[in-house]
C-alpha positions in Angstrom: 0.1 0.2 -0.4 2.8 2.7 0.8 4.2 2.1 -2.1 1.2 3.2 -3.9 1.9 6.6 -2.1 3.0 10.1 -3.4 5.8 10.4 -0.8 8.2 13.1 -3.3 7.4 15.7 -0.5 9.5 13.7 2.3 12.1 12.7 0.0 12.9 16.1 -1.3 13.5 17.0 2.6 16.3 15.1 2.8 19.5 16.8 3.5 22.6 16.4 0.9 25.1 17.5 2.6 26.3 14.3 4.1 25.8 15.5 7.5 24.3 13.4 10.9 23.1 9.5 10.5 21.7 7.7 7.7 18.2 8.8 6.7 15.2 5.9 7.0 13.4 5.8 3.9 10.5 7.9 4.0 8.2 4.4 2.8 9.6 2.9 5.8 8.6 4.9 8.4 5.2 5.8 6.4 4.6 2.4 6.8 5.9 1.6 10.7 3.3 4.4 11.5 0.8 2.9 9.5 1.3 -1.0 11.4 1.8 1.1 14.7 -0.9 3.3 14.4 -3.3 0.5 13.7 -2.1 -1.5 16.1 -2.9 1.5 18.8 0.9 2.4 19.1 1.0 6.2 19.1 3.7 7.2 21.2 6.9 7.5 19.6 8.7 6.0 22.5 6.2 3.0 22.1 6.8 2.8 18.5 10.5 3.0 19.5 10.1 -0.4 21.6 7.7 -1.7 19.2 11.2 -1.5 17.1 12.8 -3.9 19.0 9.9 -6.2 20.5 7.3 -6.2 17.9 8.0 -8.9 14.8 6.3 -6.8 12.1 8.0 -3.7 13.5 11.6 -5.3 12.9 10.5 -6.4 9.2 9.3 -3.2 8.3 12.4 -1.6 9.6 14.3 -4.1 8.3 15.7 -4.5 11.7 17.0 -1.3 12.1 14.8 0.2 14.9 14.0 3.6 14.8 14.6 6.5 17.4 11.8 7.8 19.0 13.2 11.4 18.2 12.8 10.1 14.4 9.8 8.8 14.5 8.3 11.9 16.1 9.8 14.4 13.6 8.6 12.5 10.6 4.6 12.1 12.0 5.1 15.9 13.1 6.6 16.4 9.5 3.9 14.4 8.0 1.1 16.0 10.0 2.1 19.6 9.2 1.8 18.9 5.3 
C-alpha cells in the first residue's frame, strides 16, 4: 500500500550535505506509523520499543530500530503537510 503513495514531499526534505546519520526512507517510516497506529501504538517512544519487540516492526525497519525522536519528527512533518 505504501508503495502506491506519493512520498516525494518527504523525499525532497532529506539533507544532501552528508551530515547526520543515514536517513530512513520515508516509505519505511510511513509503513511503520501505519502499522503501529493500527495496533494502537501512538507514542514515539512506544513505537521505538515496538521496533525492538514486535516482529512486524522489525520486518518493516529491516531490523534497524527507529529512534523515538526520528519517529516523532517524521510524524510531525507528516501532520503539518
